[in-house]
PDB file of N, CA, C and O in Angstrom:
ATOM      1  N   MET A   1     -17.598  -1.356 -27.903  1.00  0.00           N
ATOM      2  CA  MET A   1     -16.690  -1.841 -26.887  1.00  0.00           C
ATOM      3  C   MET A   1     -15.723  -0.711 -26.525  1.00  0.00           C
ATOM      4  O   MET A   1     -15.150  -0.061 -27.400  1.00  0.00           O
ATOM      5  N   SER A   2     -15.558  -0.497 -25.250  1.00  0.00           N
ATOM      6  CA  SER A   2     -14.620   0.531 -24.801  1.00  0.00           C
ATOM      7  C   SER A   2     -13.361  -0.117 -24.251  1.00  0.00           C
ATOM      8  O   SER A   2     -13.369  -1.277 -23.838  1.00  0.00           O
ATOM      9  N   LEU A   3     -12.295   0.639 -24.253  1.00  0.00           N
ATOM     10  CA  LEU A   3     -11.023   0.146 -23.727  1.00  0.00           C
ATOM     11  C   LEU A   3     -10.984   0.375 -22.226  1.00  0.00           C
ATOM     12  O   LEU A   3     -10.795   1.497 -21.756  1.00  0.00           O
ATOM     13  N   THR A   4     -11.164  -0.698 -21.490  1.00  0.00           N
ATOM     14  CA  THR A   4     -11.091  -0.630 -20.042  1.00  0.00           C
ATOM     15  C   THR A   4      -9.641  -0.808 -19.601  1.00  0.00           C
ATOM     16  O   THR A   4      -8.793  -1.232 -20.386  1.00  0.00           O
ATOM     17  N   THR A   5      -9.371  -0.489 -18.367  1.00  0.00           N
ATOM     18  CA  THR A   5      -8.033  -0.696 -17.805  1.00  0.00           C
ATOM     19  C   THR A   5      -7.654  -2.174 -17.886  1.00  0.00           C
ATOM     20  O   THR A   5      -6.501  -2.509 -18.158  1.00  0.00           O
ATOM     21  N   GLU A   6      -8.616  -3.044 -17.651  1.00  0.00           N
ATOM     22  CA  GLU A   6      -8.354  -4.484 -17.687  1.00  0.00           C
ATOM     23  C   GLU A   6      -7.981  -4.935 -19.103  1.00  0.00           C
ATOM     24  O   GLU A   6      -7.036  -5.703 -19.288  1.00  0.00           O
ATOM     25  N   LEU A   7      -8.719  -4.459 -20.084  1.00  0.00           N
ATOM     26  CA  LEU A   7      -8.449  -4.832 -21.470  1.00  0.00           C
ATOM     27  C   LEU A   7      -7.092  -4.300 -21.930  1.00  0.00           C
ATOM     28  O   LEU A   7      -6.348  -4.999 -22.618  1.00  0.00           O
ATOM     29  N   ILE A   8      -6.779  -3.085 -21.557  1.00  0.00           N
ATOM     30  CA  ILE A   8      -5.480  -2.508 -21.925  1.00  0.00           C
ATOM     31  C   ILE A   8      -4.346  -3.336 -21.334  1.00  0.00           C
ATOM     32  O   ILE A   8      -3.333  -3.547 -22.000  1.00  0.00           O
ATOM     33  N   GLU A   9      -4.492  -3.803 -20.112  1.00  0.00           N
ATOM     34  CA  GLU A   9      -3.441  -4.628 -19.494  1.00  0.00           C
ATOM     35  C   GLU A   9      -3.308  -5.965 -20.212  1.00  0.00           C
ATOM     36  O   GLU A   9      -2.194  -6.462 -20.378  1.00  0.00           O
ATOM     37  N   GLU A  10      -4.415  -6.553 -20.640  1.00  0.00           N
ATOM     38  CA  GLU A  10      -4.356  -7.799 -21.400  1.00  0.00           C
ATOM     39  C   GLU A  10      -3.639  -7.567 -22.726  1.00  0.00           C
ATOM     40  O   GLU A  10      -2.812  -8.383 -23.133  1.00  0.00           O
ATOM     41  N   LEU A  11      -3.947  -6.470 -23.398  1.00  0.00           N
ATOM     42  CA  LEU A  11      -3.270  -6.128 -24.651  1.00  0.00           C
ATOM     43  C   LEU A  11      -1.775  -5.938 -24.422  1.00  0.00           C
ATOM     44  O   LEU A  11      -0.957  -6.376 -25.231  1.00  0.00           O
ATOM     45  N   ARG A  12      -1.426  -5.286 -23.321  1.00  0.00           N
ATOM     46  CA  ARG A  12      -0.024  -5.050 -23.004  1.00  0.00           C
ATOM     47  C   ARG A  12       0.726  -6.376 -22.820  1.00  0.00           C
ATOM     48  O   ARG A  12       1.837  -6.539 -23.324  1.00  0.00           O
ATOM     49  N   ILE A  13       0.125  -7.301 -22.112  1.00  0.00           N
ATOM     50  CA  ILE A  13       0.772  -8.599 -21.912  1.00  0.00           C
ATOM     51  C   ILE A  13       0.936  -9.324 -23.240  1.00  0.00           C
ATOM     52  O   ILE A  13       2.009  -9.861 -23.514  1.00  0.00           O
ATOM     53  N   LEU A  14      -0.099  -9.352 -24.068  1.00  0.00           N
ATOM     54  CA  LEU A  14       0.004 -10.022 -25.364  1.00  0.00           C
ATOM     55  C   LEU A  14       1.060  -9.377 -26.257  1.00  0.00           C
ATOM     56  O   LEU A  14       1.653 -10.042 -27.107  1.00  0.00           O
ATOM     57  N   SER A  15       1.287  -8.099 -26.065  1.00  0.00           N
ATOM     58  CA  SER A  15       2.289  -7.417 -26.890  1.00  0.00           C
ATOM     59  C   SER A  15       3.713  -7.826 -26.517  1.00  0.00           C
ATOM     60  O   SER A  15       4.645  -7.566 -27.277  1.00  0.00           O
ATOM     61  N   HIS A  16       3.891  -8.458 -25.364  1.00  0.00           N
ATOM     62  CA  HIS A  16       5.231  -8.860 -24.922  1.00  0.00           C
ATOM     63  C   HIS A  16       5.675 -10.225 -25.471  1.00  0.00           C
ATOM     64  O   HIS A  16       6.851 -10.577 -25.377  1.00  0.00           O
ATOM     65  N   TYR A  17       4.754 -10.979 -26.031  1.00  0.00           N
ATOM     66  CA  TYR A  17       5.126 -12.300 -26.538  1.00  0.00           C
ATOM     67  C   TYR A  17       5.980 -12.170 -27.790  1.00  0.00           C
ATOM     68  O   TYR A  17       5.715 -11.331 -28.651  1.00  0.00           O
ATOM     69  N   ASN A  18       7.004 -13.006 -27.882  1.00  0.00           N
ATOM     70  CA  ASN A  18       7.882 -13.052 -29.045  1.00  0.00           C
ATOM     71  C   ASN A  18       7.230 -13.945 -30.099  1.00  0.00           C
ATOM     72  O   ASN A  18       7.159 -15.163 -29.929  1.00  0.00           O
ATOM     73  N   LEU A  19       6.762 -13.350 -31.169  1.00  0.00           N
ATOM     74  CA  LEU A  19       6.080 -14.114 -32.206  1.00  0.00           C
ATOM     75  C   LEU A  19       7.042 -14.790 -33.176  1.00  0.00           C
ATOM     76  O   LEU A  19       6.613 -15.527 -34.064  1.00  0.00           O
ATOM     77  N   ASP A  20       8.333 -14.545 -33.012  1.00  0.00           N
ATOM     78  CA  ASP A  20       9.327 -15.214 -33.848  1.00  0.00           C
ATOM     79  C   ASP A  20       9.612 -16.628 -33.344  1.00  0.00           C
ATOM     80  O   ASP A  20      10.160 -17.449 -34.080  1.00  0.00           O
ATOM     81  N   SER A  21       9.246 -16.915 -32.104  1.00  0.00           N
ATOM     82  CA  SER A  21       9.461 -18.232 -31.528  1.00  0.00           C
ATOM     83  C   SER A  21       8.295 -18.586 -30.624  1.00  0.00           C
ATOM     84  O   SER A  21       8.171 -18.044 -29.525  1.00  0.00           O
ATOM     85  N   PHE A  22       7.442 -19.489 -31.078  1.00  0.00           N
ATOM     86  CA  PHE A  22       6.291 -19.876 -30.277  1.00  0.00           C
ATOM     87  C   PHE A  22       6.695 -20.812 -29.142  1.00  0.00           C
ATOM     88  O   PHE A  22       5.858 -21.175 -28.316  1.00  0.00           O
ATOM     89  N   GLN A  23       7.951 -21.201 -29.091  1.00  0.00           N
ATOM     90  CA  GLN A  23       8.466 -22.013 -27.997  1.00  0.00           C
ATOM     91  C   GLN A  23       8.918 -21.149 -26.824  1.00  0.00           C
ATOM     92  O   GLN A  23       9.375 -21.662 -25.803  1.00  0.00           O
ATOM     93  N   GLU A  24       8.786 -19.837 -26.979  1.00  0.00           N
ATOM     94  CA  GLU A  24       9.190 -18.897 -25.939  1.00  0.00           C
ATOM     95  C   GLU A  24       7.940 -18.319 -25.289  1.00  0.00           C
ATOM     96  O   GLU A  24       7.167 -17.614 -25.939  1.00  0.00           O
ATOM     97  N   GLY A  25       7.743 -18.615 -24.021  1.00  0.00           N
ATOM     98  CA  GLY A  25       6.594 -18.090 -23.302  1.00  0.00           C
ATOM     99  C   GLY A  25       7.007 -16.929 -22.411  1.00  0.00           C
ATOM    100  O   GLY A  25       8.136 -16.444 -22.476  1.00  0.00           O
ATOM    101  N   ILE A  26       6.080 -16.501 -21.590  1.00  0.00           N
ATOM    102  CA  ILE A  26       6.396 -15.473 -20.602  1.00  0.00           C
ATOM    103  C   ILE A  26       5.874 -15.937 -19.250  1.00  0.00           C
ATOM    104  O   ILE A  26       5.026 -16.826 -19.169  1.00  0.00           O
ATOM    105  N   LYS A  27       6.386 -15.332 -18.202  1.00  0.00           N
ATOM    106  CA  LYS A  27       5.963 -15.636 -16.839  1.00  0.00           C
ATOM    107  C   LYS A  27       5.648 -14.326 -16.139  1.00  0.00           C
ATOM    108  O   LYS A  27       6.501 -13.443 -16.045  1.00  0.00           O
ATOM    109  N   VAL A  28       4.426 -14.202 -15.650  1.00  0.00           N
ATOM    110  CA  VAL A  28       4.046 -13.045 -14.842  1.00  0.00           C
ATOM    111  C   VAL A  28       4.261 -13.473 -13.396  1.00  0.00           C
ATOM    112  O   VAL A  28       3.486 -14.254 -12.844  1.00  0.00           O
ATOM    113  N   HIS A  29       5.304 -12.962 -12.803  1.00  0.00           N
ATOM    114  CA  HIS A  29       5.696 -13.373 -11.456  1.00  0.00           C
ATOM    115  C   HIS A  29       4.736 -12.847 -10.404  1.00  0.00           C
ATOM    116  O   HIS A  29       4.034 -11.859 -10.620  1.00  0.00           O
ATOM    117  N   GLY A  30       4.719 -13.512  -9.279  1.00  0.00           N
ATOM    118  CA  GLY A  30       3.882 -13.102  -8.167  1.00  0.00           C
ATOM    119  C   GLY A  30       4.225 -11.730  -7.632  1.00  0.00           C
ATOM    120  O   GLY A  30       3.421 -11.105  -6.940  1.00  0.00           O
ATOM    121  N   SER A  31       5.424 -11.259  -7.954  1.00  0.00           N
ATOM    122  CA  SER A  31       5.832  -9.924  -7.506  1.00  0.00           C
ATOM    123  C   SER A  31       5.409  -8.826  -8.483  1.00  0.00           C
ATOM    124  O   SER A  31       5.656  -7.646  -8.239  1.00  0.00           O
ATOM    125  N   ALA A  32       4.769  -9.218  -9.592  1.00  0.00           N
ATOM    126  CA  ALA A  32       4.275  -8.230 -10.568  1.00  0.00           C
ATOM    127  C   ALA A  32       3.107  -7.466  -9.946  1.00  0.00           C
ATOM    128  O   ALA A  32       2.570  -7.865  -8.913  1.00  0.00           O
ATOM    129  N   ASN A  33       2.726  -6.370 -10.585  1.00  0.00           N
ATOM    130  CA  ASN A  33       1.589  -5.611 -10.044  1.00  0.00           C
ATOM    131  C   ASN A  33       0.304  -6.426 -10.180  1.00  0.00           C
ATOM    132  O   ASN A  33       0.199  -7.307 -11.035  1.00  0.00           O
ATOM    133  N   ASN A  34      -0.654  -6.122  -9.337  1.00  0.00           N
ATOM    134  CA  ASN A  34      -1.907  -6.883  -9.296  1.00  0.00           C
ATOM    135  C   ASN A  34      -2.646  -6.872 -10.625  1.00  0.00           C
ATOM    136  O   ASN A  34      -3.299  -7.853 -10.979  1.00  0.00           O
ATOM    137  N   GLU A  35      -2.549  -5.772 -11.364  1.00  0.00           N
ATOM    138  CA  GLU A  35      -3.236  -5.667 -12.650  1.00  0.00           C
ATOM    139  C   GLU A  35      -2.673  -6.677 -13.657  1.00  0.00           C
ATOM    140  O   GLU A  35      -3.426  -7.303 -14.403  1.00  0.00           O
ATOM    141  N   SER A  36      -1.345  -6.829 -13.670  1.00  0.00           N
ATOM    142  CA  SER A  36      -0.709  -7.779 -14.587  1.00  0.00           C
ATOM    143  C   SER A  36      -1.046  -9.214 -14.210  1.00  0.00           C
ATOM    144  O   SER A  36      -1.314 -10.043 -15.079  1.00  0.00           O
ATOM    145  N   ILE A  37      -1.032  -9.502 -12.933  1.00  0.00           N
ATOM    146  CA  ILE A  37      -1.367 -10.858 -12.461  1.00  0.00           C
ATOM    147  C   ILE A  37      -2.802 -11.205 -12.851  1.00  0.00           C
ATOM    148  O   ILE A  37      -3.067 -12.299 -13.350  1.00  0.00           O
ATOM    149  N   ALA A  38      -3.715 -10.284 -12.624  1.00  0.00           N
ATOM    150  CA  ALA A  38      -5.124 -10.520 -12.961  1.00  0.00           C
ATOM    151  C   ALA A  38      -5.315 -10.650 -14.469  1.00  0.00           C
ATOM    152  O   ALA A  38      -6.094 -11.487 -14.925  1.00  0.00           O
ATOM    153  N   ALA A  39      -4.612  -9.830 -15.241  1.00  0.00           N
ATOM    154  CA  ALA A  39      -4.731  -9.886 -16.703  1.00  0.00           C
ATOM    155  C   ALA A  39      -4.223 -11.222 -17.229  1.00  0.00           C
ATOM    156  O   ALA A  39      -4.840 -11.808 -18.119  1.00  0.00           O
ATOM    157  N   ALA A  40      -3.115 -11.711 -16.697  1.00  0.00           N
ATOM    158  CA  ALA A  40      -2.581 -13.004 -17.127  1.00  0.00           C
ATOM    159  C   ALA A  40      -3.587 -14.116 -16.847  1.00  0.00           C
ATOM    160  O   ALA A  40      -3.764 -15.021 -17.662  1.00  0.00           O
ATOM    161  N   LYS A  41      -4.234 -14.044 -15.708  1.00  0.00           N
ATOM    162  CA  LYS A  41      -5.243 -15.051 -15.363  1.00  0.00           C
ATOM    163  C   LYS A  41      -6.431 -14.975 -16.324  1.00  0.00           C
ATOM    164  O   LYS A  41      -6.943 -16.006 -16.760  1.00  0.00           O
ATOM    165  N   ARG A  42      -6.869 -13.763 -16.652  1.00  0.00           N
ATOM    166  CA  ARG A  42      -7.993 -13.613 -17.598  1.00  0.00           C
ATOM    167  C   ARG A  42      -7.632 -14.142 -18.980  1.00  0.00           C
ATOM    168  O   ARG A  42      -8.466 -14.767 -19.636  1.00  0.00           O
ATOM    169  N   LEU A  43      -6.405 -13.904 -19.433  1.00  0.00           N
ATOM    170  CA  LEU A  43      -5.981 -14.421 -20.740  1.00  0.00           C
ATOM    171  C   LEU A  43      -6.024 -15.944 -20.756  1.00  0.00           C
ATOM    172  O   LEU A  43      -6.405 -16.547 -21.759  1.00  0.00           O
ATOM    173  N   PHE A  44      -5.634 -16.565 -19.646  1.00  0.00           N
ATOM    174  CA  PHE A  44      -5.703 -18.022 -19.531  1.00  0.00           C
ATOM    175  C   PHE A  44      -7.159 -18.484 -19.559  1.00  0.00           C
ATOM    176  O   PHE A  44      -7.499 -19.444 -20.251  1.00  0.00           O
ATOM    177  N   GLU A  45      -8.013 -17.797 -18.805  1.00  0.00           N
ATOM    178  CA  GLU A  45      -9.430 -18.170 -18.756  1.00  0.00           C
ATOM    179  C   GLU A  45     -10.111 -18.003 -20.110  1.00  0.00           C
ATOM    180  O   GLU A  45     -11.075 -18.708 -20.407  1.00  0.00           O
ATOM    181  N   LYS A  46      -9.625 -17.084 -20.927  1.00  0.00           N
ATOM    182  CA  LYS A  46     -10.167 -16.856 -22.268  1.00  0.00           C
ATOM    183  C   LYS A  46      -9.579 -17.815 -23.297  1.00  0.00           C
ATOM    184  O   LYS A  46      -9.985 -17.811 -24.459  1.00  0.00           O
ATOM    185  N   GLY A  47      -8.620 -18.640 -22.867  1.00  0.00           N
ATOM    186  CA  GLY A  47      -8.032 -19.626 -23.770  1.00  0.00           C
ATOM    187  C   GLY A  47      -6.921 -19.098 -24.654  1.00  0.00           C
ATOM    188  O   GLY A  47      -6.604 -19.708 -25.675  1.00  0.00           O
ATOM    189  N   LEU A  48      -6.318 -17.969 -24.279  1.00  0.00           N
ATOM    190  CA  LEU A  48      -5.256 -17.383 -25.095  1.00  0.00           C
ATOM    191  C   LEU A  48      -3.866 -17.829 -24.665  1.00  0.00           C
ATOM    192  O   LEU A  48      -2.925 -17.770 -25.456  1.00  0.00           O
ATOM    193  N   THR A  49      -3.727 -18.273 -23.423  1.00  0.00           N
ATOM    194  CA  THR A  49      -2.434 -18.731 -22.914  1.00  0.00           C
ATOM    195  C   THR A  49      -2.584 -20.088 -22.255  1.00  0.00           C
ATOM    196  O   THR A  49      -3.688 -20.512 -21.912  1.00  0.00           O
ATOM    197  N   SER A  50      -1.456 -20.760 -22.083  1.00  0.00           N
ATOM    198  CA  SER A  50      -1.470 -22.116 -21.542  1.00  0.00           C
ATOM    199  C   SER A  50      -1.446 -22.174 -20.018  1.00  0.00           C
ATOM    200  O   SER A  50      -1.731 -23.222 -19.439  1.00  0.00           O
ATOM    201  N   GLN A  51      -1.113 -21.076 -19.364  1.00  0.00           N
ATOM    202  CA  GLN A  51      -1.012 -21.060 -17.903  1.00  0.00           C
ATOM    203  C   GLN A  51      -1.627 -19.770 -17.352  1.00  0.00           C
ATOM    204  O   GLN A  51      -1.671 -18.754 -18.045  1.00  0.00           O
ATOM    205  N   ALA A  52      -2.093 -19.815 -16.124  1.00  0.00           N
ATOM    206  CA  ALA A  52      -2.703 -18.639 -15.490  1.00  0.00           C
ATOM    207  C   ALA A  52      -1.687 -17.545 -15.206  1.00  0.00           C
ATOM    208  O   ALA A  52      -2.060 -16.394 -14.977  1.00  0.00           O
ATOM    209  N   ASP A  53      -0.400 -17.898 -15.219  1.00  0.00           N
ATOM    210  CA  ASP A  53       0.639 -16.884 -14.975  1.00  0.00           C
ATOM    211  C   ASP A  53       1.443 -16.592 -16.235  1.00  0.00           C
ATOM    212  O   ASP A  53       2.587 -16.142 -16.161  1.00  0.00           O
ATOM    213  N   GLY A  54       0.845 -16.847 -17.380  1.00  0.00           N
ATOM    214  CA  GLY A  54       1.512 -16.572 -18.655  1.00  0.00           C
ATOM    215  C   GLY A  54       1.630 -17.832 -19.483  1.00  0.00           C
ATOM    216  O   GLY A  54       0.669 -18.259 -20.121  1.00  0.00           O
ATOM    217  N   GLY A  55       2.811 -18.425 -19.472  1.00  0.00           N
ATOM    218  CA  GLY A  55       3.019 -19.638 -20.246  1.00  0.00           C
ATOM    219  C   GLY A  55       3.173 -19.339 -21.727  1.00  0.00           C
ATOM    220  O   GLY A  55       3.712 -18.306 -22.125  1.00  0.00           O
ATOM    221  N   TYR A  56       2.683 -20.272 -22.528  1.00  0.00           N
ATOM    222  CA  TYR A  56       2.783 -20.152 -23.973  1.00  0.00           C
ATOM    223  C   TYR A  56       1.452 -19.690 -24.549  1.00  0.00           C
ATOM    224  O   TYR A  56       0.404 -19.855 -23.924  1.00  0.00           O
ATOM    225  N   LEU A  57       1.499 -19.119 -25.732  1.00  0.00           N
ATOM    226  CA  LEU A  57       0.278 -18.743 -26.425  1.00  0.00           C
ATOM    227  C   LEU A  57      -0.384 -19.974 -27.025  1.00  0.00           C
ATOM    228  O   LEU A  57       0.291 -20.852 -27.563  1.00  0.00           O
ATOM    229  N   THR A  58      -1.697 -20.033 -26.932  1.00  0.00           N
ATOM    230  CA  THR A  58      -2.460 -21.056 -27.641  1.00  0.00           C
ATOM    231  C   THR A  58      -2.604 -20.598 -29.093  1.00  0.00           C
ATOM    232  O   THR A  58      -2.138 -19.515 -29.447  1.00  0.00           O
ATOM    233  N   ASP A  59      -3.233 -21.398 -29.919  1.00  0.00           N
ATOM    234  CA  ASP A  59      -3.461 -20.981 -31.308  1.00  0.00           C
ATOM    235  C   ASP A  59      -4.253 -19.675 -31.357  1.00  0.00           C
ATOM    236  O   ASP A  59      -3.937 -18.776 -32.137  1.00  0.00           O
ATOM    237  N   LEU A  60      -5.280 -19.580 -30.522  1.00  0.00           N
ATOM    238  CA  LEU A  60      -6.070 -18.345 -30.465  1.00  0.00           C
ATOM    239  C   LEU A  60      -5.217 -17.187 -29.943  1.00  0.00           C
ATOM    240  O   LEU A  60      -5.340 -16.057 -30.415  1.00  0.00           O
ATOM    241  N   GLY A  61      -4.358 -17.476 -28.972  1.00  0.00           N
ATOM    242  CA  GLY A  61      -3.467 -16.451 -28.438  1.00  0.00           C
ATOM    243  C   GLY A  61      -2.472 -15.960 -29.475  1.00  0.00           C
ATOM    244  O   GLY A  61      -2.179 -14.767 -29.539  1.00  0.00           O
ATOM    245  N   ILE A  62      -1.954 -16.865 -30.281  1.00  0.00           N
ATOM    246  CA  ILE A  62      -1.019 -16.482 -31.346  1.00  0.00           C
ATOM    247  C   ILE A  62      -1.711 -15.540 -32.325  1.00  0.00           C
ATOM    248  O   ILE A  62      -1.164 -14.500 -32.691  1.00  0.00           O
ATOM    249  N   GLU A  63      -2.908 -15.909 -32.743  1.00  0.00           N
ATOM    250  CA  GLU A  63      -3.650 -15.073 -33.686  1.00  0.00           C
ATOM    251  C   GLU A  63      -3.933 -13.697 -33.077  1.00  0.00           C
ATOM    252  O   GLU A  63      -3.788 -12.678 -33.751  1.00  0.00           O
ATOM    253  N   SER A  64      -4.329 -13.669 -31.827  1.00  0.00           N
ATOM    254  CA  SER A  64      -4.622 -12.402 -31.147  1.00  0.00           C
ATOM    255  C   SER A  64      -3.373 -11.543 -31.024  1.00  0.00           C
ATOM    256  O   SER A  64      -3.404 -10.348 -31.320  1.00  0.00           O
ATOM    257  N   ALA A  65      -2.271 -12.152 -30.584  1.00  0.00           N
ATOM    258  CA  ALA A  65      -1.021 -11.404 -30.415  1.00  0.00           C
ATOM    259  C   ALA A  65      -0.518 -10.870 -31.752  1.00  0.00           C
ATOM    260  O   ALA A  65       0.013  -9.761 -31.815  1.00  0.00           O
ATOM    261  N   GLU A  66      -0.680 -11.652 -32.822  1.00  0.00           N
ATOM    262  CA  GLU A  66      -0.265 -11.171 -34.146  1.00  0.00           C
ATOM    263  C   GLU A  66      -1.034  -9.905 -34.527  1.00  0.00           C
ATOM    264  O   GLU A  66      -0.446  -8.936 -35.008  1.00  0.00           O
ATOM    265  N   HIS A  67      -2.338  -9.921 -34.312  1.00  0.00           N
ATOM    266  CA  HIS A  67      -3.157  -8.752 -34.654  1.00  0.00           C
ATOM    267  C   HIS A  67      -2.797  -7.548 -33.776  1.00  0.00           C
ATOM    268  O   HIS A  67      -2.674  -6.427 -34.270  1.00  0.00           O
ATOM    269  N   ILE A  68      -2.634  -7.785 -32.504  1.00  0.00           N
ATOM    270  CA  ILE A  68      -2.303  -6.700 -31.575  1.00  0.00           C
ATOM    271  C   ILE A  68      -0.957  -6.083 -31.923  1.00  0.00           C
ATOM    272  O   ILE A  68      -0.821  -4.862 -31.990  1.00  0.00           O
ATOM    273  N   GLN A  69       0.038  -6.940 -32.144  1.00  0.00           N
ATOM    274  CA  GLN A  69       1.369  -6.429 -32.441  1.00  0.00           C
ATOM    275  C   GLN A  69       1.406  -5.727 -33.797  1.00  0.00           C
ATOM    276  O   GLN A  69       2.136  -4.751 -33.966  1.00  0.00           O
ATOM    277  N   ALA A  70       0.630  -6.213 -34.758  1.00  0.00           N
ATOM    278  CA  ALA A  70       0.557  -5.528 -36.056  1.00  0.00           C
ATOM    279  C   ALA A  70      -0.084  -4.156 -35.893  1.00  0.00           C
ATOM    280  O   ALA A  70       0.393  -3.175 -36.464  1.00  0.00           O
ATOM    281  N   ALA A  71      -1.154  -4.083 -35.124  1.00  0.00           N
ATOM    282  CA  ALA A  71      -1.814  -2.787 -34.902  1.00  0.00           C
ATOM    283  C   ALA A  71      -0.872  -1.821 -34.194  1.00  0.00           C
ATOM    284  O   ALA A  71      -0.825  -0.643 -34.547  1.00  0.00           O
ATOM    285  N   LEU A  72      -0.129  -2.292 -33.210  1.00  0.00           N
ATOM    286  CA  LEU A  72       0.818  -1.425 -32.515  1.00  0.00           C
ATOM    287  C   LEU A  72       1.906  -0.926 -33.459  1.00  0.00           C
ATOM    288  O   LEU A  72       2.328   0.227 -33.363  1.00  0.00           O
ATOM    289  N   THR A  73       2.360  -1.779 -34.365  1.00  0.00           N
ATOM    290  CA  THR A  73       3.374  -1.371 -35.344  1.00  0.00           C
ATOM    291  C   THR A  73       2.810  -0.288 -36.260  1.00  0.00           C
ATOM    292  O   THR A  73       3.471   0.718 -36.519  1.00  0.00           O
ATOM    293  N   ILE A  74       1.615  -0.492 -36.738  1.00  0.00           N
ATOM    294  CA  ILE A  74       0.983   0.486 -37.630  1.00  0.00           C
ATOM    295  C   ILE A  74       0.786   1.820 -36.915  1.00  0.00           C
ATOM    296  O   ILE A  74       1.113   2.876 -37.457  1.00  0.00           O
ATOM    297  N   LEU A  75       0.258   1.768 -35.715  1.00  0.00           N
ATOM    298  CA  LEU A  75      -0.031   2.997 -34.977  1.00  0.00           C
ATOM    299  C   LEU A  75       1.231   3.711 -34.502  1.00  0.00           C
ATOM    300  O   LEU A  75       1.207   4.918 -34.261  1.00  0.00           O
ATOM    301  N   SER A  76       2.328   2.977 -34.368  1.00  0.00           N
ATOM    302  CA  SER A  76       3.585   3.576 -33.909  1.00  0.00           C
ATOM    303  C   SER A  76       4.418   4.142 -35.038  1.00  0.00           C
ATOM    304  O   SER A  76       5.355   4.904 -34.802  1.00  0.00           O
ATOM    305  N   SER A  77       4.079   3.771 -36.277  1.00  0.00           N
ATOM    306  CA  SER A  77       4.868   4.258 -37.411  1.00  0.00           C
ATOM    307  C   SER A  77       4.433   5.668 -37.778  1.00  0.00           C
ATOM    308  O   SER A  77       3.336   6.112 -37.439  1.00  0.00           O
ATOM    309  N   ARG A  78       5.312   6.347 -38.471  1.00  0.00           N
ATOM    310  CA  ARG A  78       5.009   7.726 -38.850  1.00  0.00           C
ATOM    311  C   ARG A  78       4.486   7.740 -40.224  1.00  0.00           C
ATOM    312  O   ARG A  78       4.163   8.804 -40.751  1.00  0.00           O
TER     313      ARG A  78
END
């Protein structure tokens, strides 16, 4: 599997979720760039979020975001 521009944008969106509070969602506004809007829709279609424009993480989304954010922490540390 290669990292496509689309996949990187999906990872970027998942990295923005606050995992300390699952009651806190995000909203990708219509004024966002087209890549972010499309990525948010794909995450919804994959069952990771509750809404096509962001919303809350589903159980699968929580698990995915936890792994992504952990990997980013590891890769960002010295």
